[in-house]
C-alpha positions as CSV (number, residue, x, y, z in Angstrom):
1,M,28.9,-8.8,-1.8
2,C,27.7,-5.2,-2.1
3,G,25.4,-2.7,-3.7
4,I,26.6,-0.4,-6.5
5,A,25.2,2.8,-7.9
6,G,26.3,5.8,-10.0
7,I,26.1,8.2,-13.0
8,Y,27.9,8.3,-16.3
9,H,27.9,11.4,-18.5
10,H,29.7,10.8,-21.7
11,S,30.6,14.6,-22.3
12,G,31.8,15.2,-18.9
13,N,30.0,16.7,-16.0
14,S,30.5,17.8,-12.2
15,F,29.0,15.2,-10.1
16,S,27.7,15.8,-6.3
17,K,29.1,13.5,-3.8
18,D,26.1,14.2,-1.8
19,V,23.8,12.9,-4.4
20,L,26.1,9.8,-5.0
21,K,26.0,9.1,-1.2
22,G,22.2,9.3,-1.2
23,M,22.1,6.8,-4.0
24,T,24.3,4.3,-2.0
25,D,22.7,5.0,1.4
26,V,19.3,3.9,0.3
27,I,20.9,0.4,-0.4
28,A,22.9,0.4,2.8
29,H,21.4,-3.0,3.6
30,R,23.2,-4.4,0.7
31,G,26.7,-3.3,2.1
32,P,26.4,-2.2,5.7
33,D,30.2,-2.4,6.4
34,E,31.4,0.5,4.6
35,D,30.9,2.9,1.7
36,G,33.3,4.1,-1.2
37,F,33.2,6.7,-3.9
38,F,34.9,7.7,-7.0
39,L,34.1,10.9,-9.1
40,G,35.9,11.3,-12.5
41,E,35.5,13.6,-15.2
42,S,32.7,11.5,-16.8
43,V,31.6,9.0,-13.9
44,A,30.5,9.0,-10.5
45,L,30.9,5.4,-8.9
46,G,29.4,4.6,-5.5
47,I,29.4,1.2,-3.4
48,R,28.2,-0.1,-0.2
49,R,30.1,-3.2,0.9
50,L,29.5,-6.4,2.7
51,K,32.9,-7.5,3.6
52,I,33.3,-11.2,2.6
53,I,36.9,-11.5,1.0
54,D,40.0,-9.5,1.8
55,L,38.5,-7.6,4.7
56,I,41.4,-5.1,5.3
57,T,42.3,-4.1,1.8
58,G,39.5,-4.8,-0.3
59,S,37.6,-1.6,-0.4
60,Q,36.0,-0.2,-3.4
61,P,36.2,1.6,-6.0
62,I,39.1,-0.4,-7.2
63,H,41.6,0.9,-10.1
64,N,44.3,-0.4,-12.2
65,E,48.1,0.6,-11.8
66,D,47.9,4.1,-13.4
67,K,44.2,4.7,-12.4
68,T,42.9,5.0,-15.9
69,V,40.5,2.0,-15.2
70,W,38.0,2.1,-12.3
71,T,35.4,-0.3,-11.2
72,V,32.6,-1.1,-8.4
73,F,31.4,-4.6,-8.4
74,N,28.6,-6.6,-6.6
75,G,29.2,-10.4,-6.3
76,E,32.0,-12.8,-5.9
77,I,34.6,-14.1,-8.6
78,Y,35.3,-17.6,-7.6
79,N,38.4,-18.1,-10.0
80,H,40.1,-15.0,-9.1
81,R,43.1,-16.5,-7.6
82,E,43.7,-18.3,-10.9
83,L,43.1,-15.1,-13.0
84,R,45.5,-13.1,-10.8
85,K,48.3,-15.6,-11.4
86,E,47.7,-15.6,-15.1
87,L,47.5,-11.6,-15.2
88,E,50.7,-11.3,-13.0
89,A,52.5,-13.6,-15.3
90,K,51.7,-11.0,-18.0
91,G,53.0,-8.1,-16.0
92,H,49.9,-6.8,-14.2
93,R,50.5,-5.5,-10.8
94,F,48.1,-5.9,-8.0
95,Y,47.8,-3.6,-4.8
96,T,45.0,-5.7,-2.9
97,K,44.2,-9.3,-2.4
98,T,40.4,-8.8,-3.4
99,D,38.6,-10.4,-6.3
100,T,37.6,-7.2,-7.7
101,E,40.9,-6.2,-8.8
102,V,41.1,-8.9,-11.4
103,I,38.4,-7.1,-13.2
104,V,40.3,-4.0,-14.0
105,H,43.3,-6.0,-15.2
106,L,41.3,-8.3,-17.2
107,Y,39.6,-5.3,-19.0
108,E,43.3,-3.9,-19.6
109,E,44.3,-7.3,-21.1
110,Y,41.1,-8.4,-23.0
111,G,39.1,-5.5,-23.7
112,E,35.3,-5.0,-23.3
113,E,34.5,-8.9,-23.4
114,F,36.8,-9.5,-20.3
115,M,33.8,-10.9,-18.5
116,C,33.9,-14.0,-20.4
117,K,37.0,-15.0,-18.2
118,L,34.9,-14.7,-14.9
119,N,33.4,-17.5,-13.1
120,G,30.9,-16.1,-10.5
121,M,28.0,-13.9,-9.9
122,F,28.3,-10.4,-10.7
123,A,27.1,-6.9,-11.4
124,I,30.1,-4.7,-12.6
125,A,30.1,-1.0,-13.6
126,L,33.4,0.2,-15.3
127,W,34.9,3.2,-16.6
128,D,37.9,3.6,-19.0
129,R,39.4,7.2,-18.7
130,R,41.5,6.7,-21.9
131,T,38.6,6.1,-24.2
132,N,35.8,7.4,-21.9
133,A,33.9,4.0,-22.5
134,F,31.6,3.0,-19.7
135,L,30.4,-0.5,-19.3
136,L,27.7,-2.3,-17.3
137,V,28.0,-6.0,-17.0
138,R,25.5,-8.6,-15.4
139,D,26.5,-12.4,-14.9
140,R,25.4,-15.1,-17.3
141,L,22.5,-16.4,-15.2
142,G,21.3,-13.1,-13.7
143,I,22.1,-13.9,-10.1
144,K,22.8,-10.4,-9.3
145,P,20.7,-7.6,-10.4
146,L,21.5,-4.5,-12.3
147,F,19.2,-1.5,-13.5
148,Y,19.9,1.6,-15.6
149,Y,18.1,4.7,-16.9
150,P,19.5,6.1,-20.0
151,K,18.4,10.0,-20.4
152,G,20.2,12.2,-22.9
153,D,23.9,12.2,-22.2
154,R,23.4,10.3,-19.0
155,I,23.1,6.9,-17.6
156,V,22.0,6.6,-14.1
157,F,22.4,2.9,-12.7
158,G,22.1,0.8,-9.4
159,S,21.7,-2.7,-8.1
160,E,18.3,-1.6,-7.1
161,M,15.9,0.9,-8.7
162,K,15.6,2.8,-5.5
163,S,18.9,4.3,-6.3
164,I,18.0,5.6,-9.4
165,L,14.8,7.2,-8.1
166,K,17.0,8.8,-5.2
167,E,19.4,10.2,-7.9
168,G,16.3,12.7,-8.5
169,S,16.1,13.1,-12.3
170,Y,13.6,10.4,-12.9
171,Q,9.8,11.2,-12.8
172,K,7.8,8.2,-11.8
173,Q,5.7,6.8,-14.6
174,L,4.0,3.4,-14.7
175,C,4.9,1.1,-17.6
176,R,1.8,-0.3,-18.9
177,E,3.6,-3.1,-20.9
178,A,5.3,-4.3,-17.6
179,L,2.0,-4.2,-15.8
180,D,0.6,-6.7,-18.4
181,L,3.8,-8.9,-17.9
182,Y,3.5,-8.7,-14.1
183,L,-0.2,-9.9,-14.3
184,A,0.6,-12.7,-16.8
185,Y,3.9,-14.0,-15.2
186,G,3.9,-12.8,-11.6
187,Y,7.2,-11.0,-12.2
188,I,8.7,-8.5,-14.8
189,P,11.2,-9.9,-17.4
190,A,14.1,-7.9,-18.8
191,P,14.5,-5.4,-20.1
192,Y,11.3,-4.1,-18.7
193,T,10.6,-2.7,-15.3
194,I,7.5,-1.3,-13.9
195,F,8.8,2.1,-14.4
196,E,8.6,3.4,-18.0
197,G,12.2,4.3,-19.0
198,I,14.2,2.4,-16.4
199,K,15.6,-0.9,-17.7
200,K,16.9,-4.2,-16.4
201,L,20.1,-5.5,-17.9
202,T,19.5,-8.8,-19.4
203,P,21.5,-11.7,-17.8
204,G,24.6,-12.7,-19.9
205,S,24.7,-9.5,-21.4
206,Y,26.6,-6.1,-21.1
207,L,26.0,-2.3,-21.9
208,V,28.9,-0.4,-23.5
209,S,28.5,3.5,-24.0
210,R,31.1,5.7,-26.0
211,H,30.5,9.3,-27.0
212,G,26.7,9.1,-26.3
213,D,26.2,5.7,-28.2
214,I,24.6,2.8,-26.0
215,Q,24.8,-0.8,-27.2
216,V,23.7,-3.9,-25.2
217,K,25.4,-7.0,-26.4
218,Q,25.0,-10.6,-25.2
219,Y,28.3,-12.3,-24.4
220,W,26.9,-15.7,-23.2
221,D,24.1,-18.2,-23.8
222,I,23.6,-21.9,-23.7
223,V,24.7,-23.9,-26.7
224,S,23.4,-27.5,-26.2
225,W,21.5,-28.4,-29.5
226,N,24.2,-27.8,-32.1
227,G,27.9,-27.7,-31.9
228,D,29.9,-27.9,-28.8
229,G,27.2,-28.8,-26.3
230,R,25.6,-32.0,-27.7
231,N,27.5,-32.8,-30.8
232,G,24.5,-34.9,-32.0
233,K,25.0,-37.7,-29.7
234,S,24.6,-38.5,-25.9
235,H,26.4,-40.6,-23.4
236,D,25.4,-43.5,-21.1
237,E,23.9,-42.8,-17.6
238,Q,27.2,-43.5,-15.6
239,Y,29.0,-40.8,-17.7
240,Y,26.4,-38.2,-16.8
241,E,26.2,-39.3,-13.1
242,E,30.1,-39.0,-12.5
243,R,30.2,-35.7,-14.5
244,I,27.3,-34.2,-12.5
245,R,28.8,-35.4,-9.1
246,D,32.1,-34.1,-9.8
247,M,31.1,-30.9,-11.2
248,L,28.7,-30.1,-8.4
249,R,31.3,-30.8,-5.8
250,L,33.7,-28.5,-7.5
251,S,31.0,-25.8,-7.6
252,V,30.5,-26.2,-3.9
253,K,34.1,-26.2,-3.1
254,R,34.5,-22.9,-5.1
255,R,31.6,-21.3,-3.1
256,L,33.4,-22.0,0.2
257,M,35.7,-19.3,-0.5
258,S,35.1,-16.8,2.6
259,D,36.8,-14.8,5.2
260,V,33.5,-14.8,7.2
261,P,31.3,-17.6,8.6
262,L,29.0,-19.4,6.1
263,G,26.2,-22.0,6.2
264,A,23.4,-23.2,3.9
265,F,19.5,-23.1,3.5
266,L,18.2,-26.7,3.9
267,S,14.8,-27.7,2.9
268,G,15.1,-31.4,2.9
269,G,14.9,-31.7,-0.9
270,I,17.4,-33.2,-3.2
271,D,19.2,-29.7,-4.4
272,S,19.7,-28.3,-1.0
273,S,20.5,-31.7,0.5
274,S,23.0,-32.4,-2.2
275,V,24.7,-29.0,-1.5
276,V,24.9,-29.7,2.2
277,A,26.3,-33.3,1.6
278,F,29.3,-31.8,-0.4
279,M,29.8,-29.0,2.2
280,T,30.1,-31.7,4.9
281,Q,32.7,-33.4,2.9
282,L,34.8,-30.2,2.1
283,M,34.4,-28.4,5.6
284,D,36.4,-29.4,8.7
285,Q,33.5,-28.4,11.1
286,P,29.7,-28.9,11.1
287,V,27.8,-27.0,8.4
288,K,25.3,-24.5,9.7
289,T,21.9,-25.2,8.2
290,F,18.8,-23.1,8.3
291,S,15.2,-24.2,7.6
292,I,11.8,-22.7,7.6
293,G,8.3,-24.4,8.1
294,F,4.5,-23.6,8.6
295,E,2.0,-24.9,10.9
296,E,0.0,-26.2,7.9
297,S,1.3,-29.8,7.4
298,D,1.1,-29.6,3.5
299,Y,3.5,-26.8,3.5
300,N,6.0,-28.0,6.2
301,E,9.1,-29.6,5.2
302,L,10.9,-29.3,8.6
303,S,10.7,-33.1,9.3
304,D,12.7,-33.6,6.0
305,A,15.2,-30.8,6.7
306,R,15.7,-32.5,10.2
307,R,16.3,-36.0,8.8
308,I,19.0,-34.5,6.5
309,A,20.6,-32.2,9.5
310,K,20.7,-35.6,11.5
311,Y,22.1,-37.5,8.6
312,F,25.0,-35.0,8.1
313,G,25.3,-34.0,11.7
314,T,24.7,-30.3,10.7
315,D,24.3,-27.4,13.4
316,H,20.6,-26.9,12.6
317,T,18.4,-24.1,13.2
318,E,14.7,-23.8,12.1
319,L,11.8,-21.4,12.4
320,I,7.9,-21.6,12.0
321,V,6.2,-18.9,10.0
322,K,2.6,-18.2,10.7
323,P,0.0,-15.9,8.9
324,S,1.1,-12.9,10.9
325,A,4.2,-12.8,8.7
326,I,2.0,-10.8,6.4
327,E,2.9,-7.8,8.6
328,L,6.4,-8.1,6.6
329,L,4.5,-7.1,3.4
330,P,5.2,-3.4,3.7
331,K,8.9,-4.1,4.0
332,L,9.0,-6.6,1.1
333,V,7.0,-3.8,-1.0
334,W,9.8,-1.4,-0.4
335,A,12.6,-4.0,-0.9
336,Y,11.4,-5.3,-4.3
337,D,11.1,-1.9,-5.9
338,E,8.4,-3.2,-8.2
339,P,5.4,-5.5,-7.9
340,F,6.4,-9.2,-7.0
341,A,3.7,-11.9,-7.0
342,D,5.7,-14.9,-5.6
343,S,4.5,-15.2,-2.0
344,S,7.4,-17.6,-1.2
345,A,9.2,-14.3,-0.8
346,I,7.9,-14.3,2.8
347,P,9.6,-17.5,3.9
348,T,12.7,-16.7,1.9
349,Y,13.0,-13.3,3.9
350,H,12.7,-15.2,7.2
351,V,15.1,-18.0,6.4
352,S,17.6,-15.2,5.4
353,K,17.0,-13.3,8.4
354,L,17.4,-16.4,10.5
355,A,20.6,-17.3,8.8
356,R,22.2,-13.7,9.1
357,E,22.0,-14.1,12.9
358,H,24.5,-16.9,12.7
359,V,26.5,-16.6,9.2
360,T,27.2,-13.9,6.5
361,V,27.1,-16.2,3.6
362,A,24.7,-18.9,2.8
363,L,24.6,-21.8,-0.1
364,S,21.4,-22.6,-1.6
365,G,20.1,-25.3,-4.0
366,D,18.3,-22.9,-6.4
367,G,18.6,-23.7,-10.0
368,G,18.6,-27.5,-9.8
369,D,15.0,-27.6,-11.2
370,E,15.6,-25.7,-14.3
371,I,19.0,-27.4,-15.2
372,F,17.6,-30.9,-14.2
373,G,14.1,-30.8,-14.8
374,G,12.8,-30.8,-11.3
375,Y,9.3,-29.2,-11.8
376,T,6.4,-31.4,-11.8
377,R,4.9,-29.3,-14.6
378,Y,7.3,-31.0,-16.9
379,L,5.5,-34.2,-16.3
380,E,2.0,-32.4,-16.6
381,D,3.2,-31.3,-20.0
382,T,4.0,-34.9,-21.1
383,K,0.6,-35.9,-20.1
384,D,-0.7,-32.9,-21.7
385,Q,0.7,-33.8,-25.0
386,V,-1.0,-37.2,-24.9
387,L,-4.4,-36.1,-23.9
388,S,-4.5,-33.2,-26.2
389,K,-4.7,-35.7,-29.1
390,L,-8.3,-36.6,-28.0
391,P,-10.7,-35.8,-30.7
392,G,-12.3,-32.3,-30.5
393,C,-15.8,-33.5,-30.0
394,I,-14.8,-35.6,-26.7
395,R,-12.9,-32.4,-25.5
396,K,-15.9,-30.5,-25.9
397,K,-18.1,-33.0,-24.0
398,V,-15.7,-33.3,-21.2
399,L,-15.5,-29.3,-21.0
400,G,-19.4,-29.0,-21.1
401,M,-19.5,-31.3,-17.9
402,I,-17.1,-28.8,-15.9
403,G,-19.1,-27.1,-13.1
404,K,-22.3,-28.9,-13.9
405,H,-22.3,-32.7,-12.9
406,M,-18.5,-33.6,-12.7
407,P,-16.9,-33.0,-9.3
408,I,-13.4,-31.7,-10.6
409,N,-10.7,-29.8,-8.8
410,M,-9.4,-26.6,-10.2
411,R,-6.2,-28.0,-11.5
412,M,-7.9,-30.4,-13.6
413,K,-10.5,-27.8,-14.8
414,K,-7.6,-25.5,-15.9
415,F,-6.0,-28.3,-17.7
416,L,-9.2,-29.3,-19.6
417,E,-9.9,-25.7,-20.6
418,Y,-6.2,-25.4,-22.1
419,I,-5.9,-28.7,-23.9
420,G,-7.3,-27.3,-27.2
421,K,-4.6,-24.8,-27.4
422,S,-1.0,-24.9,-28.8
423,K,1.5,-26.5,-26.4
424,E,3.3,-23.4,-26.1
425,Q,0.1,-21.5,-24.9
426,R,-0.7,-24.1,-22.6
427,Y,2.7,-23.9,-20.8
428,F,2.5,-20.1,-20.9
429,Q,-0.8,-20.2,-18.8
430,R,-0.1,-23.1,-16.7
431,T,2.8,-21.4,-15.2
432,G,1.5,-17.9,-15.3
433,I,-0.9,-15.9,-13.1
434,F,-3.7,-14.4,-15.1
435,S,-4.3,-16.0,-18.6
436,S,-4.9,-13.7,-21.6
437,E,-8.6,-14.4,-21.5
438,M,-8.6,-13.6,-17.8
439,R,-6.7,-10.3,-18.2
440,E,-9.2,-9.2,-20.9
441,R,-12.0,-9.5,-18.1
442,L,-9.8,-8.1,-15.3
443,Y,-8.9,-5.0,-17.0
444,S,-11.1,-1.8,-17.3
445,D,-12.0,-0.7,-20.8
446,D,-9.3,2.1,-20.7
447,A,-6.6,-0.1,-19.4
448,Q,-7.5,-2.8,-21.9
449,E,-7.1,-0.4,-24.7
450,M,-3.4,0.6,-23.5
451,V,-2.3,-3.1,-23.9
452,V,-4.3,-4.2,-26.7
453,N,-1.6,-4.4,-29.2
454,F,0.9,-5.9,-26.6
455,N,1.8,-9.7,-26.6
456,S,3.0,-10.5,-23.0
457,Y,3.9,-13.8,-24.0
458,G,6.3,-12.5,-26.7
459,V,9.0,-12.8,-24.2
460,S,8.4,-16.4,-23.8
461,E,8.0,-17.0,-27.5
462,A,11.5,-15.5,-28.3
463,Q,13.1,-17.8,-26.0
464,L,11.3,-20.8,-27.6
465,E,12.2,-19.7,-31.1
466,K,16.0,-19.5,-30.1
467,S,15.8,-23.0,-28.9
468,A,13.4,-24.2,-31.7
469,E,15.8,-26.9,-32.9
470,A,15.6,-28.8,-29.7
471,P,12.8,-31.2,-28.3
472,F,9.9,-29.5,-26.8
473,M,11.0,-30.5,-23.2
474,E,14.5,-29.1,-23.6
475,Q,12.9,-25.9,-25.0
476,L,10.8,-25.6,-21.8
477,L,13.9,-25.9,-19.8
478,Y,15.8,-23.2,-21.6
479,L,12.8,-21.0,-21.3
480,D,12.6,-21.4,-17.7
481,L,16.4,-20.9,-17.4
482,K,16.1,-17.6,-19.2
483,T,12.8,-16.2,-17.7
484,Y,11.3,-17.7,-14.6
485,L,14.8,-18.4,-12.9
486,P,16.4,-15.1,-13.3
487,Y,13.1,-12.9,-13.0
488,D,11.2,-14.8,-10.1
489,I,13.6,-17.2,-8.2
490,L,16.8,-15.3,-8.4
491,T,15.2,-12.0,-7.8
492,K,13.3,-13.3,-4.8
493,V,16.6,-14.7,-3.2
494,D,18.7,-11.7,-3.9
495,I,16.2,-9.1,-2.6
496,A,15.1,-11.2,0.6
497,S,18.8,-12.2,1.3
498,M,20.2,-8.7,0.8
499,V,17.6,-6.8,2.6
500,N,19.0,-8.9,5.5
501,S,22.8,-8.1,4.5
502,L,23.2,-11.9,3.8
503,E,25.0,-13.2,0.7
504,V,23.5,-16.2,-0.9
505,R,25.6,-18.4,-3.4
506,V,24.2,-20.9,-5.8
507,P,26.3,-23.9,-6.6
508,F,24.0,-25.3,-9.3
509,L,24.4,-22.1,-11.2
510,D,28.1,-22.5,-11.8
511,H,28.0,-21.6,-15.5
512,E,30.2,-24.6,-16.4
513,L,27.7,-27.0,-14.7
514,V,24.8,-25.2,-16.3
515,E,26.7,-25.6,-19.7
516,F,27.0,-29.3,-19.1
517,G,23.6,-30.0,-17.5
518,M,21.7,-28.2,-20.4
519,S,23.5,-30.5,-22.9
520,I,22.3,-33.7,-21.3
521,P,19.2,-34.8,-23.4
522,S,15.8,-34.3,-21.7
523,D,14.8,-38.0,-21.4
524,F,17.7,-38.5,-18.9
525,K,15.9,-35.7,-16.9
526,V,12.2,-36.5,-17.0
527,R,11.7,-40.1,-17.2
528,S,8.7,-42.6,-16.3
529,N,7.0,-40.0,-14.2
530,M,10.1,-39.0,-12.4
531,T,11.7,-35.6,-12.3
532,K,15.4,-34.9,-12.1
533,Y,16.2,-38.7,-12.9
534,I,19.8,-38.2,-13.8
535,L,20.5,-35.9,-10.7
536,K,19.0,-38.4,-8.3
537,R,21.0,-41.0,-9.9
538,A,24.2,-39.0,-9.5
539,V,23.7,-38.2,-5.7
540,K,22.0,-41.3,-4.6
541,D,24.9,-42.6,-2.6
542,L,25.4,-39.4,-0.9
543,L,21.9,-38.9,0.6
544,P,19.4,-41.0,2.5
545,P,17.0,-43.1,0.3
546,E,14.1,-41.1,1.6
547,C,15.4,-37.9,0.0
548,I,15.7,-39.4,-3.3
549,T,12.2,-40.8,-3.3
550,K,10.5,-37.8,-1.6
551,K,7.9,-36.0,-3.5
552,K,8.7,-32.6,-4.5
553,Q,7.0,-30.1,-2.3
554,G,8.2,-26.7,-3.5
555,F,8.8,-23.6,-1.2
556,G,5.4,-22.0,-1.1
557,V,3.3,-20.7,1.6
558,P,-0.3,-21.7,2.8
559,L,-1.7,-18.8,0.9
560,E,-5.1,-20.6,-0.2
561,H,-5.7,-21.1,3.5
562,W,-4.7,-17.7,4.7
563,L,-6.8,-15.9,2.2
564,R,-9.8,-17.7,3.4
565,H,-9.2,-17.3,7.1
566,E,-6.7,-15.0,8.7
567,L,-6.2,-12.8,6.0
568,K,-9.6,-12.8,4.4
569,D,-10.7,-9.3,5.7
570,F,-7.2,-7.9,4.9
571,S,-7.7,-9.2,1.2
572,F,-11.1,-7.7,0.7
573,D,-10.1,-4.4,2.4
574,I,-7.3,-3.7,0.1
575,L,-8.8,-4.9,-3.0
576,T,-12.1,-3.1,-2.5
577,C,-10.9,0.2,-1.2
578,K,-11.4,3.7,-2.9
579,T,-7.7,4.0,-3.8
580,F,-7.9,0.5,-5.6
581,N,-10.8,1.4,-7.4
582,D,-9.9,4.9,-8.4
583,R,-7.0,3.9,-10.4
584,G,-9.2,2.8,-13.1
585,L,-7.0,-0.2,-13.9
586,F,-9.4,-3.1,-13.3
587,N,-13.0,-4.0,-13.6
588,R,-14.3,-3.9,-10.0
589,S,-17.0,-6.4,-10.3
590,F,-14.5,-9.0,-11.6
591,V,-12.1,-8.4,-8.6
592,E,-14.9,-8.7,-6.2
593,N,-16.1,-12.0,-7.7
594,L,-12.6,-13.3,-7.6
595,L,-12.6,-12.7,-3.8
596,Q,-16.1,-14.2,-3.5
597,E,-15.3,-17.3,-5.5
598,H,-12.1,-18.0,-3.5
599,N,-13.8,-17.4,-0.2
600,R,-16.6,-19.9,-1.3
601,R,-14.2,-22.5,-2.0
602,R,-15.2,-22.5,-5.7
603,G,-11.5,-22.5,-6.8
604,D,-8.3,-21.6,-5.5
605,Y,-7.7,-18.0,-6.7
606,S,-5.1,-17.2,-4.2
607,P,-2.1,-16.5,-6.8
608,M,-4.4,-14.1,-8.6
609,I,-5.4,-12.3,-5.5
610,W,-2.0,-12.0,-4.0
611,S,-0.8,-10.6,-7.2
612,L,-3.3,-7.8,-7.1
613,I,-2.5,-7.2,-3.4
614,S,1.1,-7.0,-4.0
615,L,0.4,-4.6,-6.9
616,E,-1.8,-2.1,-5.0
617,M,0.5,-2.0,-1.9
618,W,3.3,-1.2,-4.3
619,C,1.3,1.4,-6.0
620,Q,0.4,3.1,-2.6
621,N,3.9,2.8,-1.3
622,I,6.2,3.3,-4.2
623,L,4.1,5.0,-7.1
624,D,1.8,7.4,-4.9
625,D,4.4,8.0,-2.1
626,E,1.7,7.3,0.4
627,P,1.9,4.8,3.4
628,V,1.0,1.3,2.6
629,T,-2.5,0.1,3.6
630,S,-1.8,-1.4,6.9
631,C,-1.8,-5.2,7.5
632,P,-4.1,-6.9,10.1
633,S,-3.4,-5.1,13.5
634,D,-4.6,-8.0,15.8
635,L,-1.9,-10.5,14.1
636,S,1.3,-10.0,16.1
637,P,4.5,-11.3,14.4
638,T,4.6,-14.9,15.7
639,M,7.5,-16.9,14.7
640,T,9.1,-19.9,16.6
641,S,12.7,-20.8,16.1
642,Q,14.7,-23.7,17.5
643,S,18.5,-24.6,17.3
644,F,19.9,-28.1,17.4
645,S,23.5,-28.8,17.8
646,P,25.0,-31.9,15.8
647,S,24.4,-34.0,18.9
648,A,20.9,-32.8,19.7
649,V,19.8,-33.4,15.9
650,S,21.0,-36.9,16.3
651,D,18.6,-37.6,19.0
652,I,15.5,-36.5,17.0
653,P,13.8,-39.6,15.7
654,V,14.2,-40.0,11.8
655,P,12.2,-42.8,10.4
656,G,13.9,-45.2,8.2
657,H,17.5,-44.2,8.9
658,K,19.9,-45.4,11.5
659,T,21.7,-43.0,13.8
660,M,25.3,-42.5,12.5
């Protein structure tokens, strides 16, 4: 696992090693073990390495036999041993044992679509001296990030945008369309970034540049509604159960490849518990597991995690996160480079930091919800389609009662407000932060004018159009796989883990498992008010019954409570300060009313408030180059961690399960 950065100049240029070193030093957290550089006629390649595989000879940049092809690479290639044998049989000669070296030889053998042979997570920069071709490649699902800034004859790139900013040629400019996307979704999907002109490379695609021409090509996508994936028919439950179980086990086995200690994140939910179950089968020592909890019971899954830890006899360590964790926010603002509204970045950071004290690699259960239909919003959409068929006069009467005589929670209020909309619009607004209508009220007149012709939901509409032949539930799964998963979940985990120099691997996102999982009809995934039906059937014999029947909780933080109590003054201070108001982006009275309504318990507006806090702190720290508004000084960082050996865990009472 590494951080990469560099510059390509197609017409040739002299490069400064000092500049390149500055670009890599700023992402040293991604690779604290060593750095490496290559300066060629048209390219400067830099690397910061976290040693995982081939600790002795795996230094980068890596080249082919005659040093005409060079690469730097962030990630892991899980099938590199098989590929090496294949390439050696074709006459290729290797000088290391690292997985990185297969990249240059695959390129020699198969050309610019070499990445189709790779099984893994990767962000790759490659230069071919013979043709002066330059390639940037991102893995199929977007597990590893890659940014680039094309300007004239140059392409500046990096694992994080801070490397591009460090290079010095880019002048910071806010992208208004990206701002609108952020407020709509809580994240910024590719190719947009918060900086005008800097782009994210889309998952499953690669950039190739020759003679000044830049092309971005897609090399992978899901095929599940026509042709190979479905073939117009489905199988019985037993077939799907056996294939899922076998493929997930193989995926976990592939991700145990390591020359350094590894462990797993454990929430107690079905996804992470299934990963730990297979790790227990495949490893000859107790699995090291790590969990995060909160004092607020509605957000605390530690008892569930302990139950699984006991069941499998893991070496378990846990930590309690308290509201003082908000003091971490300035560091997260710096780490994420652009506004990021998912507050679960806080516990993700802490579980990564906790894990890094014991291991260098951790496996997680991310991806299971998108592949196998795990979000409760999929159930809501099923109900939504039924209730939306109510006659308009009845809907109007019900809506008229809201806020007058009918005691109704915010979730139902939001639902009733949207049942008259199209099913697509309902889903966009249910899963987003500020709806279109709310953004119109949020923006100042000047800001509204700047995005008046921009459709923030166009990103989602494009994905639904690509899957238009599928049933609507499968369209939603595809949409989340292509948007929410890479730009929220995987971004969150990559940044929170790598800022702690921890590599995280995701067995559910082995592309072979994803392709198979997405080919399974949705009625095997969401059925009879149950999410992840077929996955639960597949792993039911591996896990305790309570894990299978457990209600999905999610990995959130008690933000609603915090913003009404410990963080109330902080939120008011930052969203009513002169700096925030002077930006001229937002309607001051609307924002102040949002804060008041939340504080008076007239609704849960915590996602909206948090998104604005994160945005303003980003503006101050990154855009303005000014110190971030300080967090509450009277809240010292307070976290409680506790470790349990396998024997100690077995002494913790676990309802409904006998001691093994």
